[in-house]
C-alpha angles and dihedrals in degrees: 000000000000126000090252091054092049098043119011141232124332114254100211103050135270122334111279096219139308139288143165121252122195099014081149132010089251089063090070112044124172129187118190114228110216118178097194121120107226115217099210090231135079144074095286120084112208119204128196101211132191115208130188121193089345128114123228096248094053090047089053091050091050093050091048092052093048092048094045093234132123117266090247088068090066121085133182135177100230147348117266130200119274096214094060146069105258138174119202144149127259128181129205124200105230108162110187092353132118121238108283126234105254095187092115091057098049125086138120091308099048133032132166110230100178140004133192140156128249138177095238137045123250110264126216110261093017094128116092099208148342126241116217134200110186129181116200107199131188086036116187106181142099110270094212091054091047092050091052092048092049091051088052092050091049089056102039106022123219134273107282095233121164104248123248091253087073090066103049127234110339090347094300093153091058091050090051092046091052090051092053091042092053087061094036088230134128131224113253094223108088096215093049091047092050093047095051095044090050092048092050093050091046092050092052092047090051090051091056093045092047090055091051093047088051093052094039097242099111092099097039128082113228128195103266095034122124109230130205138179119245096254100033132091093200123088140190136201122268120232125172093282093050091051088063096048107137090220088074090066094052094051094248097111125041145178112252139216131216129272096197125235140122116344132012122311091248099228126129141198119027091340092054091049092050094049093045090051093051090046089054092049089055099031097145092053092048092049091047092053091048092049089052088064098247117153126231107262135169136229127196114257095212124061116208114208110222123213094353113189132158144180141170113245087182131008090258097042127079117190118199129190123187146133126240131188115261114279095029127117127239090200091068088060091052090046090065089059112039145352113258119232130189119258110274094027132096097196139014103088112231136196124247 
């Protein structure tokens, strides 16, 4: 499957040029933002970990081995990219135990920057945001055009697509999900089941968002929409008054799209018709998600970019710094600027 099939159209116009992302791990840096005051006491040891070219799950396994505890004793808020330099929190449940020696876990790919105790474990999704520092190298684009596009993105945000990394190589996760859905069966392995269900939900959400980008309604509240604030998982229906809420203009309140599960999405009007139509096009996937016991949830269609700044360390390098809500993808911001090419190439856009 192509990138366009997995995501949808750009909202800001054609790509302004090309660049390389992740030529080195340092070109893609992520810092987890966690707004939880840690007490310094308790049976959970929290670790602030820096990882380079290492995914979150492997880091957790390494910490568990070094601490001599089962993997289920390790918790983390979210998954971070492997091909990157990332800093995130982990917690270990160590009731009645002293802090372990993590020397066996640390090397050039993993280092523990800070450690402290707390009374509770780290929950999935507990982080509020992620801070990004991205370096686009091998840049071939007009700086004035890029500056104008970045100013536009700062004002209007970008479509909140799930990035291509959610779907596996060439959309392989979606193909596998469709295969299981055609039999209305679920993989026995928990991690495989979770990955495919998540990919299917993300794909369907992207289909709805793509349709609203295409018709220009992704930024506009319509009667029948379900609206949500940037940092809230709750939502409420939009009537005529809600469609004129000034918080829509300042990127605090947004229309939402469906994360499919049991029941109907709950929207009305043109939005309800659109979502019903896409559900009918992908009926087996929707039924499969419902049978898996997932609830109907919502995700904001528009992604505000917090604290966006940029500069050019060299004529062919663009450095971006910004903050995104948890669960959102930095690559969809880059996608509104340039096509990405593999290191050593000058064409053939690729997916990261």
